[in-house]
C-alpha positions as CSV (number, residue, x, y, z in Angstrom):
1,X,-36.0,2.3,14.7
2,X,-34.4,2.4,18.1
3,X,-33.4,5.4,20.3
4,X,-29.8,5.4,19.2
5,X,-30.7,5.4,15.5
6,X,-33.0,8.3,16.1
7,X,-30.2,10.2,17.9
8,X,-27.8,9.5,15.0
9,X,-30.4,10.8,12.5
10,X,-30.8,14.1,14.5
11,X,-27.0,14.4,14.8
12,X,-26.7,13.8,11.0
13,X,-29.2,16.7,10.5
14,X,-26.8,19.0,12.4
15,X,-28.2,18.8,15.9
16,X,-25.7,18.4,18.8
17,X,-26.0,15.1,20.6
18,X,-27.1,16.6,23.9
19,X,-29.8,18.7,22.1
20,X,-30.9,15.6,20.2
21,X,-31.2,13.7,23.5
22,X,-33.3,16.5,25.1
23,X,-35.5,16.8,22.0
24,X,-36.1,13.0,21.9
25,X,-36.9,13.0,25.7
26,X,-39.5,15.7,25.3
27,X,-40.9,14.2,22.1
28,X,-41.5,10.8,23.9
29,X,-42.4,12.0,27.4
30,X,-44.4,15.1,26.6
31,X,-44.2,18.6,28.1
32,X,-41.9,18.8,31.1
33,X,-40.4,21.3,33.5
34,X,-36.7,21.9,33.2
35,X,-35.9,20.3,36.6
36,X,-37.7,17.0,35.5
37,X,-35.7,16.9,32.3
38,X,-32.4,17.7,34.1
39,X,-33.1,15.0,36.7
40,X,-34.2,12.3,34.2
41,X,-31.3,12.9,31.7
42,X,-28.8,13.4,34.5
43,X,-27.4,16.7,33.1
44,X,-26.9,19.9,35.0
45,X,-29.3,22.7,34.7
46,X,-26.9,25.0,32.9
47,X,-26.3,22.5,30.2
48,X,-30.0,21.8,29.9
49,X,-31.1,25.4,29.6
50,X,-28.3,26.1,27.0
51,X,-29.6,23.1,25.1
52,X,-33.3,24.2,25.4
53,X,-32.3,27.7,24.1
54,X,-30.6,26.1,21.1
55,X,-33.5,23.8,20.4
56,X,-35.9,26.8,20.6
57,X,-33.8,28.8,18.2
58,X,-34.0,25.9,15.7
59,X,-37.8,25.7,16.2
60,X,-37.7,22.2,17.8
61,X,-38.9,23.1,21.3
62,X,-41.6,25.4,22.6
63,X,-41.9,26.7,26.2
64,X,-45.0,27.6,28.1
65,X,-45.6,31.1,29.6
66,X,-46.1,29.6,33.1
67,X,-43.4,29.7,35.8
68,X,-41.5,27.5,35.9
69,X,-41.9,26.9,32.2
70,X,-42.8,23.6,30.7
71,X,-40.9,22.6,27.5
72,X,-42.4,20.6,24.7
73,X,-41.0,19.1,21.5
74,X,-42.4,20.4,18.2
75,X,-43.8,17.6,16.1
76,X,-40.9,16.1,14.1
77,X,-42.6,16.6,10.7
78,X,-43.0,20.3,11.5
79,X,-39.3,20.5,12.4
80,X,-38.4,18.7,9.2
81,X,-40.5,21.2,7.2
82,X,-38.7,24.0,8.9
83,X,-35.3,22.5,8.3
84,X,-36.1,22.0,4.6
85,X,-37.1,25.6,4.3
86,X,-33.9,26.8,6.0
87,X,-31.7,24.5,3.8
88,X,-33.5,25.8,0.6
89,X,-32.9,29.4,1.7
90,X,-29.2,28.6,2.3
91,X,-29.0,27.0,-1.1
92,X,-30.6,30.0,-2.8
93,X,-28.2,32.4,-1.0
94,X,-25.2,30.3,-2.0
95,X,-26.4,30.2,-5.6
96,X,-27.0,33.9,-5.7
97,X,-23.5,34.7,-4.3
98,X,-21.7,31.9,-6.4
99,X,-20.2,34.3,-9.0
100,X,-19.0,36.8,-6.4
101,X,-17.5,34.0,-4.3
102,X,-15.8,32.5,-7.3
103,X,-14.4,35.9,-8.3
104,X,-13.1,36.5,-4.9
105,X,-11.6,33.0,-4.8
106,X,-9.8,33.6,-8.2
107,X,-8.4,36.9,-7.1
108,X,-7.0,35.4,-3.9
109,X,-5.5,32.3,-5.6
110,X,-4.1,34.3,-8.4
111,X,-2.3,36.6,-6.0
112,X,-0.9,33.5,-4.2
113,X,0.3,32.0,-7.5
114,X,2.0,35.3,-8.5
115,X,4.0,35.3,-5.2
116,X,5.3,31.7,-5.8
């Protein structure tokens, strides 16, 4: 599988393209400081740190406690496990609120039909 296919898979999983590029870079190159990532990927630091923050919130990237911090990609299988847990929780929440959502939907659409 080539780099572009891996990017596409990450994007299909809901990861922004820039975030996917940063994750793949860290996954293949190992822990790096922000400046090195920014220089290598040719993106400005603001975009990079926004991306790193997003990746950290998704559990895809860790940072060291040293200064400046080194960022590292979480193993892809661990990220997938995390993503599966999140999706299952979302599905449970949706299932639990299904009847309430349908009831609200019916009341809204019935009011619209009465106006017509």
